[in-house]
N, CA, C and O atoms as a Maestro MAE file, in Angstrom:
{
 s_m_m2io_version
 :::
 2.0.0
}

f_m_ct {
 s_m_title
 :::
 protein
 m_atom[352] {
  # First column is atom index #
  i_m_mmod_type
  r_m_x_coord
  r_m_y_coord
  r_m_z_coord
  i_m_residue_number
  s_m_chain_name
  s_m_pdb_residue_name
  s_m_pdb_atom_name
  i_m_atomic_number
  :::
  1 25 8.123 124.264 110.828 1 A "UNK " " N  " 7
  2 3 8.411 124.992 112.043 1 A "UNK " " CA " 6
  3 2 9.893 124.820 112.398 1 A "UNK " " C  " 6
  4 15 10.388 123.698 112.507 1 A "UNK " " O  " 8
  5 25 10.582 125.929 112.572 2 A "UNK " " N  " 7
  6 3 12.002 125.882 112.920 2 A "UNK " " CA " 6
  7 2 12.168 125.938 114.435 2 A "UNK " " C  " 6
  8 15 11.402 126.591 115.144 2 A "UNK " " O  " 8
  9 25 13.172 125.248 114.895 3 A "UNK " " N  " 7
  10 3 13.472 125.244 116.322 3 A "UNK " " CA " 6
  11 2 14.430 126.371 116.662 3 A "UNK " " C  " 6
  12 15 15.287 126.728 115.855 3 A "UNK " " O  " 8
  13 25 14.289 126.920 117.834 4 A "UNK " " N  " 7
  14 3 15.268 127.885 118.318 4 A "UNK " " CA " 6
  15 2 16.594 127.155 118.433 4 A "UNK " " C  " 6
  16 15 16.616 125.977 118.788 4 A "UNK " " O  " 8
  17 25 17.695 127.824 118.141 5 A "UNK " " N  " 7
  18 3 18.997 127.150 118.076 5 A "UNK " " CA " 6
  19 2 19.400 126.455 119.366 5 A "UNK " " C  " 6
  20 15 20.213 125.530 119.334 5 A "UNK " " O  " 8
  21 25 18.860 126.871 120.490 6 A "UNK " " N  " 7
  22 3 19.242 126.253 121.759 6 A "UNK " " CA " 6
  23 2 18.323 125.100 122.162 6 A "UNK " " C  " 6
  24 15 18.642 124.349 123.084 6 A "UNK " " O  " 8
  25 25 17.191 124.956 121.484 7 A "UNK " " N  " 7
  26 3 16.256 123.907 121.855 7 A "UNK " " CA " 6
  27 2 16.799 122.529 121.480 7 A "UNK " " C  " 6
  28 15 17.342 122.326 120.394 7 A "UNK " " O  " 8
  29 25 16.638 121.603 122.399 8 A "UNK " " N  " 7
  30 3 17.059 120.220 122.161 8 A "UNK " " CA " 6
  31 2 15.930 119.309 122.643 8 A "UNK " " C  " 6
  32 15 15.992 118.751 123.739 8 A "UNK " " O  " 8
  33 25 14.899 119.167 121.810 9 A "UNK " " N  " 7
  34 3 13.693 118.460 122.246 9 A "UNK " " CA " 6
  35 2 13.799 116.939 122.324 9 A "UNK " " C  " 6
  36 15 12.939 116.295 122.924 9 A "UNK " " O  " 8
  37 25 14.831 116.362 121.734 10 A "UNK " " N  " 7
  38 3 14.966 114.904 121.742 10 A "UNK " " CA " 6
  39 2 15.839 114.494 122.926 10 A "UNK " " C  " 6
  40 15 17.058 114.656 122.897 10 A "UNK " " O  " 8
  41 25 15.201 113.963 123.965 11 A "UNK " " N  " 7
  42 3 15.897 113.643 125.212 11 A "UNK " " CA " 6
  43 2 16.225 112.159 125.309 11 A "UNK " " C  " 6
  44 15 15.415 111.297 124.968 11 A "UNK " " O  " 8
  45 25 17.429 111.891 125.781 12 A "UNK " " N  " 7
  46 3 17.849 110.512 126.005 12 A "UNK " " CA " 6
  47 2 17.116 109.970 127.233 12 A "UNK " " C  " 6
  48 15 17.169 110.583 128.299 12 A "UNK " " O  " 8
  49 25 16.438 108.837 127.100 13 A "UNK " " N  " 7
  50 3 15.735 108.271 128.252 13 A "UNK " " CA " 6
  51 2 16.675 107.713 129.324 13 A "UNK " " C  " 6
  52 15 16.263 107.500 130.464 13 A "UNK " " O  " 8
  53 25 17.928 107.479 128.960 14 A "UNK " " N  " 7
  54 3 18.901 106.922 129.907 14 A "UNK " " CA " 6
  55 2 19.546 107.986 130.788 14 A "UNK " " C  " 6
  56 15 19.672 107.805 131.999 14 A "UNK " " O  " 8
  57 25 19.959 109.111 130.166 15 A "UNK " " N  " 7
  58 3 20.722 110.114 130.919 15 A "UNK " " CA " 6
  59 2 20.128 111.520 130.862 15 A "UNK " " C  " 6
  60 15 20.580 112.408 131.585 15 A "UNK " " O  " 8
  61 25 19.124 111.733 130.012 16 A "UNK " " N  " 7
  62 3 18.477 113.036 129.941 16 A "UNK " " CA " 6
  63 2 19.136 114.046 129.023 16 A "UNK " " C  " 6
  64 15 18.633 115.159 128.871 16 A "UNK " " O  " 8
  65 25 20.244 113.683 128.412 17 A "UNK " " N  " 7
  66 3 20.926 114.604 127.503 17 A "UNK " " CA " 6
  67 2 20.005 114.919 126.328 17 A "UNK " " C  " 6
  68 15 19.332 114.032 125.804 17 A "UNK " " O  " 8
  69 25 19.979 116.201 125.915 18 A "UNK " " N  " 7
  70 3 19.094 116.623 124.839 18 A "UNK " " CA " 6
  71 2 19.812 116.773 123.511 18 A "UNK " " C  " 6
  72 15 21.009 117.058 123.462 18 A "UNK " " O  " 8
  73 25 19.058 116.574 122.427 19 A "UNK " " N  " 7
  74 3 19.605 116.672 121.077 19 A "UNK " " CA " 6
  75 2 18.642 117.428 120.182 19 A "UNK " " C  " 6
  76 15 17.430 117.400 120.392 19 A "UNK " " O  " 8
  77 25 19.188 118.102 119.187 20 A "UNK " " N  " 7
  78 3 18.372 118.868 118.248 20 A "UNK " " CA " 6
  79 2 17.614 117.968 117.288 20 A "UNK " " C  " 6
  80 15 16.510 118.305 116.860 20 A "UNK " " O  " 8
  81 25 18.194 116.830 116.948 21 A "UNK " " N  " 7
  82 3 17.568 115.936 115.980 21 A "UNK " " CA " 6
  83 2 17.462 114.505 116.475 21 A "UNK " " C  " 6
  84 15 18.252 114.061 117.308 21 A "UNK " " O  " 8
  85 25 16.483 113.796 115.955 22 A "UNK " " N  " 7
  86 3 16.252 112.407 116.342 22 A "UNK " " CA " 6
  87 2 17.437 111.516 115.975 22 A "UNK " " C  " 6
  88 15 17.792 110.608 116.726 22 A "UNK " " O  " 8
  89 25 18.049 111.780 114.811 23 A "UNK " " N  " 7
  90 3 19.176 110.944 114.384 23 A "UNK " " CA " 6
  91 2 20.364 111.094 115.330 23 A "UNK " " C  " 6
  92 15 21.096 110.133 115.568 23 A "UNK " " O  " 8
  93 25 20.555 112.289 115.866 24 A "UNK " " N  " 7
  94 3 21.651 112.481 116.830 24 A "UNK " " CA " 6
  95 2 21.371 111.734 118.128 24 A "UNK " " C  " 6
  96 15 22.283 111.197 118.756 24 A "UNK " " O  " 8
  97 25 20.107 111.706 118.522 25 A "UNK " " N  " 7
  98 3 19.733 110.934 119.710 25 A "UNK " " CA " 6
  99 2 20.009 109.451 119.482 25 A "UNK " " C  " 6
  100 15 20.546 108.777 120.360 25 A "UNK " " O  " 8
  101 25 19.647 108.944 118.311 26 A "UNK " " N  " 7
  102 3 19.877 107.527 118.014 26 A "UNK " " CA " 6
  103 2 21.363 107.184 118.054 26 A "UNK " " C  " 6
  104 15 21.748 106.126 118.554 26 A "UNK " " O  " 8
  105 25 22.195 108.078 117.528 27 A "UNK " " N  " 7
  106 3 23.645 107.868 117.584 27 A "UNK " " CA " 6
  107 2 24.116 107.835 119.032 27 A "UNK " " C  " 6
  108 15 24.917 106.981 119.413 27 A "UNK " " O  " 8
  109 25 23.614 108.769 119.836 28 A "UNK " " N  " 7
  110 3 23.991 108.850 121.248 28 A "UNK " " CA " 6
  111 2 23.593 107.593 122.021 28 A "UNK " " C  " 6
  112 15 24.343 107.138 122.884 28 A "UNK " " O  " 8
  113 25 22.434 107.033 121.725 29 A "UNK " " N  " 7
  114 3 21.948 105.864 122.464 29 A "UNK " " CA " 6
  115 2 22.921 104.694 122.414 29 A "UNK " " C  " 6
  116 15 22.921 103.851 123.311 29 A "UNK " " O  " 8
  117 25 23.742 104.632 121.386 30 A "UNK " " N  " 7
  118 3 24.729 103.553 121.257 30 A "UNK " " CA " 6
  119 2 25.753 103.592 122.390 30 A "UNK " " C  " 6
  120 15 26.359 102.573 122.723 30 A "UNK " " O  " 8
  121 25 25.940 104.770 122.975 31 A "UNK " " N  " 7
  122 3 26.856 104.902 124.112 31 A "UNK " " CA " 6
  123 2 26.349 104.047 125.273 31 A "UNK " " C  " 6
  124 15 27.134 103.408 125.973 31 A "UNK " " O  " 8
  125 25 25.044 104.043 125.466 32 A "UNK " " N  " 7
  126 3 24.462 103.305 126.584 32 A "UNK " " CA " 6
  127 2 24.346 101.808 126.310 32 A "UNK " " C  " 6
  128 15 24.444 101.000 127.233 32 A "UNK " " O  " 8
  129 25 24.141 101.437 125.062 33 A "UNK " " N  " 7
  130 3 23.996 100.017 124.726 33 A "UNK " " CA " 6
  131 2 25.349 99.364 124.457 33 A "UNK " " C  " 6
  132 15 25.453 98.147 124.305 33 A "UNK " " O  " 8
  133 25 26.375 100.201 124.401 34 A "UNK " " N  " 7
  134 3 27.737 99.770 124.096 34 A "UNK " " CA " 6
  135 2 27.846 99.172 122.689 34 A "UNK " " C  " 6
  136 15 28.770 98.415 122.390 34 A "UNK " " O  " 8
  137 25 26.882 99.530 121.836 35 A "UNK " " N  " 7
  138 3 26.907 99.080 120.449 35 A "UNK " " CA " 6
  139 2 28.016 99.826 119.715 35 A "UNK " " C  " 6
  140 15 28.080 101.055 119.748 35 A "UNK " " O  " 8
  141 25 28.877 99.076 119.062 36 A "UNK " " N  " 7
  142 3 30.011 99.683 118.363 36 A "UNK " " CA " 6
  143 2 29.952 99.290 116.892 36 A "UNK " " C  " 6
  144 15 30.397 98.211 116.502 36 A "UNK " " O  " 8
  145 25 29.397 100.181 116.092 37 A "UNK " " N  " 7
  146 3 29.163 99.859 114.680 37 A "UNK " " CA " 6
  147 2 30.230 100.412 113.739 37 A "UNK " " C  " 6
  148 15 30.242 100.074 112.556 37 A "UNK " " O  " 8
  149 25 31.118 101.255 114.246 38 A "UNK " " N  " 7
  150 3 32.167 101.829 113.403 38 A "UNK " " CA " 6
  151 2 33.457 101.052 113.647 38 A "UNK " " C  " 6
  152 15 34.061 101.148 114.715 38 A "UNK " " O  " 8
  153 25 33.867 100.287 112.647 39 A "UNK " " N  " 7
  154 3 34.992 99.361 112.793 39 A "UNK " " CA " 6
  155 2 36.175 99.815 111.949 39 A "UNK " " C  " 6
  156 15 36.020 100.167 110.780 39 A "UNK " " O  " 8
  157 25 37.358 99.803 112.555 40 A "UNK " " N  " 7
  158 3 38.586 100.149 111.847 40 A "UNK " " CA " 6
  159 2 38.943 99.010 110.897 40 A "UNK " " C  " 6
  160 15 39.106 97.866 111.322 40 A "UNK " " O  " 8
  161 25 39.060 99.327 109.620 41 A "UNK " " N  " 7
  162 3 39.401 98.312 108.616 41 A "UNK " " CA " 6
  163 2 40.832 97.817 108.780 41 A "UNK " " C  " 6
  164 15 41.172 96.729 108.315 41 A "UNK " " O  " 8
  165 25 41.661 98.603 109.432 42 A "UNK " " N  " 7
  166 3 43.078 98.269 109.592 42 A "UNK " " CA " 6
  167 2 43.315 97.242 110.704 42 A "UNK " " C  " 6
  168 15 44.078 96.293 110.526 42 A "UNK " " O  " 8
  169 25 42.654 97.438 111.853 43 A "UNK " " N  " 7
  170 3 42.948 96.568 112.999 43 A "UNK " " CA " 6
  171 2 41.722 95.908 113.628 43 A "UNK " " C  " 6
  172 15 41.866 95.042 114.490 43 A "UNK " " O  " 8
  173 25 40.522 96.303 113.211 44 A "UNK " " N  " 7
  174 3 39.316 95.683 113.739 44 A "UNK " " CA " 6
  175 2 38.749 96.309 114.994 44 A "UNK " " C  " 6
  176 15 37.687 95.893 115.458 44 A "UNK " " O  " 8
  177 25 39.427 97.300 115.560 45 A "UNK " " N  " 7
  178 3 38.905 97.955 116.753 45 A "UNK " " CA " 6
  179 2 37.603 98.661 116.386 45 A "UNK " " C  " 6
  180 15 37.487 99.229 115.299 45 A "UNK " " O  " 8
  181 25 36.616 98.626 117.297 46 A "UNK " " N  " 7
  182 3 35.318 99.209 116.978 46 A "UNK " " CA " 6
  183 2 34.956 100.334 117.937 46 A "UNK " " C  " 6
  184 15 35.439 100.401 119.067 46 A "UNK " " O  " 8
  185 25 34.085 101.217 117.445 47 A "UNK " " N  " 7
  186 3 33.710 102.420 118.171 47 A "UNK " " CA " 6
  187 2 32.216 102.679 118.041 47 A "UNK " " C  " 6
  188 15 31.592 102.283 117.056 47 A "UNK " " O  " 8
  189 25 31.648 103.345 119.037 48 A "UNK " " N  " 7
  190 3 30.228 103.683 118.989 48 A "UNK " " CA " 6
  191 2 29.991 104.986 118.230 48 A "UNK " " C  " 6
  192 15 28.864 105.272 117.827 48 A "UNK " " O  " 8
  193 25 31.043 105.771 118.036 49 A "UNK " " N  " 7
  194 3 30.917 107.046 117.319 49 A "UNK " " CA " 6
  195 2 31.918 107.118 116.177 49 A "UNK " " C  " 6
  196 15 33.073 106.715 116.314 49 A "UNK " " O  " 8
  197 25 31.453 107.636 115.053 50 A "UNK " " N  " 7
  198 3 32.311 107.750 113.873 50 A "UNK " " CA " 6
  199 2 33.504 108.661 114.153 50 A "UNK " " C  " 6
  200 15 34.616 108.389 113.701 50 A "UNK " " O  " 8
  201 25 33.274 109.739 114.897 51 A "UNK " " N  " 7
  202 3 34.357 110.679 115.194 51 A "UNK " " CA " 6
  203 2 35.498 109.989 115.935 51 A "UNK " " C  " 6
  204 15 36.665 110.301 115.702 51 A "UNK " " O  " 8
  205 25 35.174 109.064 116.816 52 A "UNK " " N  " 7
  206 3 36.213 108.341 117.553 52 A "UNK " " CA " 6
  207 2 37.005 107.419 116.630 52 A "UNK " " C  " 6
  208 15 38.212 107.246 116.801 52 A "UNK " " O  " 8
  209 25 36.321 106.830 115.656 53 A "UNK " " N  " 7
  210 3 37.011 105.999 114.667 53 A "UNK " " CA " 6
  211 2 37.970 106.851 113.845 53 A "UNK " " C  " 6
  212 15 39.107 106.449 113.596 53 A "UNK " " O  " 8
  213 25 37.514 108.020 113.428 54 A "UNK " " N  " 7
  214 3 38.357 108.914 112.615 54 A "UNK " " CA " 6
  215 2 39.634 109.276 113.371 54 A "UNK " " C  " 6
  216 15 40.724 109.246 112.801 54 A "UNK " " O  " 8
  217 25 39.499 109.616 114.644 55 A "UNK " " N  " 7
  218 3 40.678 109.950 115.450 55 A "UNK " " CA " 6
  219 2 41.581 108.724 115.592 55 A "UNK " " C  " 6
  220 15 42.801 108.839 115.476 55 A "UNK " " O  " 8
  221 25 40.998 107.562 115.839 56 A "UNK " " N  " 7
  222 3 41.777 106.328 115.976 56 A "UNK " " CA " 6
  223 2 42.570 106.017 114.711 56 A "UNK " " C  " 6
  224 15 43.718 105.581 114.796 56 A "UNK " " O  " 8
  225 25 41.980 106.232 113.553 57 A "UNK " " N  " 7
  226 3 42.637 105.886 112.293 57 A "UNK " " CA " 6
  227 2 43.942 106.648 112.095 57 A "UNK " " C  " 6
  228 15 44.789 106.232 111.304 57 A "UNK " " O  " 8
  229 25 44.109 107.743 112.797 58 A "UNK " " N  " 7
  230 3 45.366 108.498 112.707 58 A "UNK " " CA " 6
  231 2 46.540 107.694 113.249 58 A "UNK " " C  " 6
  232 15 47.688 107.962 112.894 58 A "UNK " " O  " 8
  233 25 46.269 106.713 114.102 59 A "UNK " " N  " 7
  234 3 47.323 105.815 114.592 59 A "UNK " " CA " 6
  235 2 47.943 105.088 113.405 59 A "UNK " " C  " 6
  236 15 49.157 104.886 113.359 59 A "UNK " " O  " 8
  237 25 47.115 104.700 112.454 60 A "UNK " " N  " 7
  238 3 47.576 103.940 111.298 60 A "UNK " " CA " 6
  239 2 48.121 104.828 110.184 60 A "UNK " " C  " 6
  240 15 49.067 104.449 109.493 60 A "UNK " " O  " 8
  241 25 47.527 106.007 110.008 61 A "UNK " " N  " 7
  242 3 47.937 106.879 108.897 61 A "UNK " " CA " 6
  243 2 49.095 107.797 109.263 61 A "UNK " " C  " 6
  244 15 49.802 108.297 108.387 61 A "UNK " " O  " 8
  245 25 49.285 108.017 110.564 62 A "UNK " " N  " 7
  246 3 50.330 108.934 110.998 62 A "UNK " " CA " 6
  247 2 49.922 110.395 110.894 62 A "UNK " " C  " 6
  248 15 50.737 111.288 111.129 62 A "UNK " " O  " 8
  249 25 48.663 110.644 110.543 63 A "UNK " " N  " 7
  250 3 48.183 112.028 110.413 63 A "UNK " " CA " 6
  251 2 48.252 112.741 111.759 63 A "UNK " " C  " 6
  252 15 47.827 112.205 112.782 63 A "UNK " " O  " 8
  253 25 48.796 113.962 111.743 64 A "UNK " " N  " 7
  254 3 48.915 114.778 112.947 64 A "UNK " " CA " 6
  255 2 48.505 116.203 112.575 64 A "UNK " " C  " 6
  256 15 49.363 117.060 112.365 64 A "UNK " " O  " 8
  257 25 47.196 116.459 112.491 65 A "UNK " " N  " 7
  258 3 46.707 117.733 111.963 65 A "UNK " " CA " 6
  259 2 46.778 118.932 112.909 65 A "UNK " " C  " 6
  260 15 46.502 120.056 112.490 65 A "UNK " " O  " 8
  261 25 47.136 118.718 114.151 66 A "UNK " " N  " 7
  262 3 47.175 119.816 115.121 66 A "UNK " " CA " 6
  263 2 48.619 120.207 115.404 66 A "UNK " " C  " 6
  264 15 49.414 119.390 115.870 66 A "UNK " " O  " 8
  265 25 48.954 121.472 115.117 67 A "UNK " " N  " 7
  266 3 50.341 121.931 115.226 67 A "UNK " " CA " 6
  267 2 50.465 123.090 116.214 67 A "UNK " " C  " 6
  268 15 49.670 124.030 116.193 67 A "UNK " " O  " 8
  269 25 51.470 123.006 117.073 68 A "UNK " " N  " 7
  270 3 51.763 124.079 118.018 68 A "UNK " " CA " 6
  271 2 52.385 125.243 117.253 68 A "UNK " " C  " 6
  272 15 53.345 125.062 116.504 68 A "UNK " " O  " 8
  273 25 51.840 126.418 117.443 69 A "UNK " " N  " 7
  274 3 52.347 127.599 116.739 69 A "UNK " " CA " 6
  275 2 53.673 128.087 117.319 69 A "UNK " " C  " 6
  276 15 54.403 128.838 116.673 69 A "UNK " " O  " 8
  277 25 53.972 127.658 118.530 70 A "UNK " " N  " 7
  278 3 55.205 128.122 119.169 70 A "UNK " " CA " 6
  279 2 56.419 127.258 118.840 70 A "UNK " " C  " 6
  280 15 57.520 127.779 118.661 70 A "UNK " " O  " 8
  281 25 56.227 125.948 118.759 71 A "UNK " " N  " 7
  282 3 57.388 125.075 118.557 71 A "UNK " " CA " 6
  283 2 57.247 124.117 117.372 71 A "UNK " " C  " 6
  284 15 58.149 123.322 117.108 71 A "UNK " " O  " 8
  285 25 56.127 124.187 116.660 72 A "UNK " " N  " 7
  286 3 55.894 123.368 115.463 72 A "UNK " " CA " 6
  287 2 55.639 121.885 115.750 72 A "UNK " " C  " 6
  288 15 55.496 121.106 114.808 72 A "UNK " " O  " 8
  289 25 55.577 121.476 117.010 73 A "UNK " " N  " 7
  290 3 55.289 120.078 117.325 73 A "UNK " " CA " 6
  291 2 53.862 119.762 116.881 73 A "UNK " " C  " 6
  292 15 52.976 120.609 116.994 73 A "UNK " " O  " 8
  293 25 53.635 118.546 116.375 74 A "UNK " " N  " 7
  294 3 52.316 118.174 115.875 74 A "UNK " " CA " 6
  295 2 51.683 117.067 116.716 74 A "UNK " " C  " 6
  296 15 52.366 116.303 117.397 74 A "UNK " " O  " 8
  297 25 50.357 117.011 116.642 75 A "UNK " " N  " 7
  298 3 49.586 116.066 117.444 75 A "UNK " " CA " 6
  299 2 48.434 115.493 116.633 75 A "UNK " " C  " 6
  300 15 47.940 116.126 115.699 75 A "UNK " " O  " 8
  301 25 48.017 114.299 116.997 76 A "UNK " " N  " 7
  302 3 46.897 113.662 116.301 76 A "UNK " " CA " 6
  303 2 45.551 114.056 116.907 76 A "UNK " " C  " 6
  304 15 44.507 113.892 116.276 76 A "UNK " " O  " 8
  305 25 45.582 114.576 118.132 77 A "UNK " " N  " 7
  306 3 44.346 114.973 118.823 77 A "UNK " " CA " 6
  307 2 44.426 116.427 119.280 77 A "UNK " " C  " 6
  308 15 45.480 116.905 119.701 77 A "UNK " " O  " 8
  309 25 43.296 117.116 119.189 78 A "UNK " " N  " 7
  310 3 43.229 118.507 119.637 78 A "UNK " " CA " 6
  311 2 43.500 118.599 121.137 78 A "UNK " " C  " 6
  312 15 44.145 119.541 121.596 78 A "UNK " " O  " 8
  313 25 43.012 117.626 121.895 79 A "UNK " " N  " 7
  314 3 43.212 117.649 123.345 79 A "UNK " " CA " 6
  315 2 44.689 117.534 123.708 79 A "UNK " " C  " 6
  316 15 45.129 118.108 124.704 79 A "UNK " " O  " 8
  317 25 45.450 116.804 122.914 80 A "UNK " " N  " 7
  318 3 46.891 116.689 123.166 80 A "UNK " " CA " 6
  319 2 47.592 118.013 122.915 80 A "UNK " " C  " 6
  320 15 48.510 118.385 123.646 80 A "UNK " " O  " 8
  321 25 47.163 118.719 121.888 81 A "UNK " " N  " 7
  322 3 47.735 120.041 121.613 81 A "UNK " " CA " 6
  323 2 47.414 121.003 122.748 81 A "UNK " " C  " 6
  324 15 48.282 121.763 123.176 81 A "UNK " " O  " 8
  325 25 46.191 120.980 123.234 82 A "UNK " " N  " 7
  326 3 45.810 121.869 124.337 82 A "UNK " " CA " 6
  327 2 46.643 121.581 125.581 82 A "UNK " " C  " 6
  328 15 47.083 122.508 126.261 82 A "UNK " " O  " 8
  329 25 46.860 120.314 125.881 83 A "UNK " " N  " 7
  330 3 47.686 119.946 127.035 83 A "UNK " " CA " 6
  331 2 49.121 120.406 126.821 83 A "UNK " " C  " 6
  332 15 49.773 120.869 127.756 83 A "UNK " " O  " 8
  333 25 49.611 120.281 125.600 84 A "UNK " " N  " 7
  334 3 50.970 120.698 125.269 84 A "UNK " " CA " 6
  335 2 51.156 122.199 125.451 84 A "UNK " " C  " 6
  336 15 52.205 122.643 125.917 84 A "UNK " " O  " 8
  337 25 50.148 122.979 125.088 85 A "UNK " " N  " 7
  338 3 50.239 124.442 125.205 85 A "UNK " " CA " 6
  339 2 50.584 124.869 126.631 85 A "UNK " " C  " 6
  340 15 51.212 125.908 126.835 85 A "UNK " " O  " 8
  341 25 50.184 124.087 127.596 86 A "UNK " " N  " 7
  342 3 50.451 124.425 128.995 86 A "UNK " " CA " 6
  343 2 51.927 124.314 129.346 86 A "UNK " " C  " 6
  344 15 52.356 124.813 130.386 86 A "UNK " " O  " 8
  345 25 52.713 123.660 128.482 87 A "UNK " " N  " 7
  346 3 54.142 123.515 128.757 87 A "UNK " " CA " 6
  347 2 54.936 124.744 128.337 87 A "UNK " " C  " 6
  348 15 56.103 124.877 128.703 87 A "UNK " " O  " 8
  349 25 54.330 125.631 127.585 88 A "UNK " " N  " 7
  350 3 55.036 126.846 127.129 88 A "UNK " " CA " 6
  351 2 54.849 127.980 128.115 88 A "UNK " " C  " 6
  352 15 55.367 129.076 127.901 88 A "UNK " " O  " 8
  :::
 }
 m_bond[351] {
  # First column is bond index #
  i_m_from
  i_m_to
  i_m_order
  :::
  1 1 2 1
  2 2 3 1
  3 3 4 2
  4 3 5 1
  5 5 6 1
  6 6 7 1
  7 7 8 2
  8 7 9 1
  9 9 10 1
  10 10 11 1
  11 11 12 2
  12 11 13 1
  13 13 14 1
  14 14 15 1
  15 15 16 2
  16 15 17 1
  17 17 18 1
  18 18 19 1
  19 19 20 2
  20 19 21 1
  21 21 22 1
  22 22 23 1
  23 23 24 2
  24 23 25 1
  25 25 26 1
  26 26 27 1
  27 27 28 2
  28 27 29 1
  29 29 30 1
  30 30 31 1
  31 31 32 2
  32 31 33 1
  33 33 34 1
  34 34 35 1
  35 35 36 2
  36 35 37 1
  37 37 38 1
  38 38 39 1
  39 39 40 2
  40 39 41 1
  41 41 42 1
  42 42 43 1
  43 43 44 2
  44 43 45 1
  45 45 46 1
  46 46 47 1
  47 47 48 2
  48 47 49 1
  49 49 50 1
  50 50 51 1
  51 51 52 2
  52 51 53 1
  53 53 54 1
  54 54 55 1
  55 55 56 2
  56 55 57 1
  57 57 58 1
  58 58 59 1
  59 59 60 2
  60 59 61 1
  61 61 62 1
  62 62 63 1
  63 63 64 2
  64 63 65 1
  65 65 66 1
  66 66 67 1
  67 67 68 2
  68 67 69 1
  69 69 70 1
  70 70 71 1
  71 71 72 2
  72 71 73 1
  73 73 74 1
  74 74 75 1
  75 75 76 2
  76 75 77 1
  77 77 78 1
  78 78 79 1
  79 79 80 2
  80 79 81 1
  81 81 82 1
  82 82 83 1
  83 83 84 2
  84 83 85 1
  85 85 86 1
  86 86 87 1
  87 87 88 2
  88 87 89 1
  89 89 90 1
  90 90 91 1
  91 91 92 2
  92 91 93 1
  93 93 94 1
  94 94 95 1
  95 95 96 2
  96 95 97 1
  97 97 98 1
  98 98 99 1
  99 99 100 2
  100 99 101 1
  101 101 102 1
  102 102 103 1
  103 103 104 2
  104 103 105 1
  105 105 106 1
  106 106 107 1
  107 107 108 2
  108 107 109 1
  109 109 110 1
  110 110 111 1
  111 111 112 2
  112 111 113 1
  113 113 114 1
  114 114 115 1
  115 115 116 2
  116 115 117 1
  117 117 118 1
  118 118 119 1
  119 119 120 2
  120 119 121 1
  121 121 122 1
  122 122 123 1
  123 123 124 2
  124 123 125 1
  125 125 126 1
  126 126 127 1
  127 127 128 2
  128 127 129 1
  129 129 130 1
  130 130 131 1
  131 131 132 2
  132 131 133 1
  133 133 134 1
  134 134 135 1
  135 135 136 2
  136 135 137 1
  137 137 138 1
  138 138 139 1
  139 139 140 2
  140 139 141 1
  141 141 142 1
  142 142 143 1
  143 143 144 2
  144 143 145 1
  145 145 146 1
  146 146 147 1
  147 147 148 2
  148 147 149 1
  149 149 150 1
  150 150 151 1
  151 151 152 2
  152 151 153 1
  153 153 154 1
  154 154 155 1
  155 155 156 2
  156 155 157 1
  157 157 158 1
  158 158 159 1
  159 159 160 2
  160 159 161 1
  161 161 162 1
  162 162 163 1
  163 163 164 2
  164 163 165 1
  165 165 166 1
  166 166 167 1
  167 167 168 2
  168 167 169 1
  169 169 170 1
  170 170 171 1
  171 171 172 2
  172 171 173 1
  173 173 174 1
  174 174 175 1
  175 175 176 2
  176 175 177 1
  177 177 178 1
  178 178 179 1
  179 179 180 2
  180 179 181 1
  181 181 182 1
  182 182 183 1
  183 183 184 2
  184 183 185 1
  185 185 186 1
  186 186 187 1
  187 187 188 2
  188 187 189 1
  189 189 190 1
  190 190 191 1
  191 191 192 2
  192 191 193 1
  193 193 194 1
  194 194 195 1
  195 195 196 2
  196 195 197 1
  197 197 198 1
  198 198 199 1
  199 199 200 2
  200 199 201 1
  201 201 202 1
  202 202 203 1
  203 203 204 2
  204 203 205 1
  205 205 206 1
  206 206 207 1
  207 207 208 2
  208 207 209 1
  209 209 210 1
  210 210 211 1
  211 211 212 2
  212 211 213 1
  213 213 214 1
  214 214 215 1
  215 215 216 2
  216 215 217 1
  217 217 218 1
  218 218 219 1
  219 219 220 2
  220 219 221 1
  221 221 222 1
  222 222 223 1
  223 223 224 2
  224 223 225 1
  225 225 226 1
  226 226 227 1
  227 227 228 2
  228 227 229 1
  229 229 230 1
  230 230 231 1
  231 231 232 2
  232 231 233 1
  233 233 234 1
  234 234 235 1
  235 235 236 2
  236 235 237 1
  237 237 238 1
  238 238 239 1
  239 239 240 2
  240 239 241 1
  241 241 242 1
  242 242 243 1
  243 243 244 2
  244 243 245 1
  245 245 246 1
  246 246 247 1
  247 247 248 2
  248 247 249 1
  249 249 250 1
  250 250 251 1
  251 251 252 2
  252 251 253 1
  253 253 254 1
  254 254 255 1
  255 255 256 2
  256 255 257 1
  257 257 258 1
  258 258 259 1
  259 259 260 2
  260 259 261 1
  261 261 262 1
  262 262 263 1
  263 263 264 2
  264 263 265 1
  265 265 266 1
  266 266 267 1
  267 267 268 2
  268 267 269 1
  269 269 270 1
  270 270 271 1
  271 271 272 2
  272 271 273 1
  273 273 274 1
  274 274 275 1
  275 275 276 2
  276 275 277 1
  277 277 278 1
  278 278 279 1
  279 279 280 2
  280 279 281 1
  281 281 282 1
  282 282 283 1
  283 283 284 2
  284 283 285 1
  285 285 286 1
  286 286 287 1
  287 287 288 2
  288 287 289 1
  289 289 290 1
  290 290 291 1
  291 291 292 2
  292 291 293 1
  293 293 294 1
  294 294 295 1
  295 295 296 2
  296 295 297 1
  297 297 298 1
  298 298 299 1
  299 299 300 2
  300 299 301 1
  301 301 302 1
  302 302 303 1
  303 303 304 2
  304 303 305 1
  305 305 306 1
  306 306 307 1
  307 307 308 2
  308 307 309 1
  309 309 310 1
  310 310 311 1
  311 311 312 2
  312 311 313 1
  313 313 314 1
  314 314 315 1
  315 315 316 2
  316 315 317 1
  317 317 318 1
  318 318 319 1
  319 319 320 2
  320 319 321 1
  321 321 322 1
  322 322 323 1
  323 323 324 2
  324 323 325 1
  325 325 326 1
  326 326 327 1
  327 327 328 2
  328 327 329 1
  329 329 330 1
  330 330 331 1
  331 331 332 2
  332 331 333 1
  333 333 334 1
  334 334 335 1
  335 335 336 2
  336 335 337 1
  337 337 338 1
  338 338 339 1
  339 339 340 2
  340 339 341 1
  341 341 342 1
  342 342 343 1
  343 343 344 2
  344 343 345 1
  345 345 346 1
  346 346 347 1
  347 347 348 2
  348 347 349 1
  349 349 350 1
  350 350 351 1
  351 351 352 2
  :::
 }
}
């Protein structure tokens, strides 16, 4: 049985946020338990979400994948690029 794309039957008992899959709910629950299983091999800082670790690792690698089309300035985070766009 397939789920409708908008259905999120797996609800977080802490905050009520819904998820499409059980594994996504389990990942989310770490936010509430403050469990941080993703550890930076470079500095030891830990994160509850893998995506946050990936963004953090750019501090060490110098990767800046987001580029302003108007002035060519680069950023390590998409949110920084969006904030920068407001300066043009």
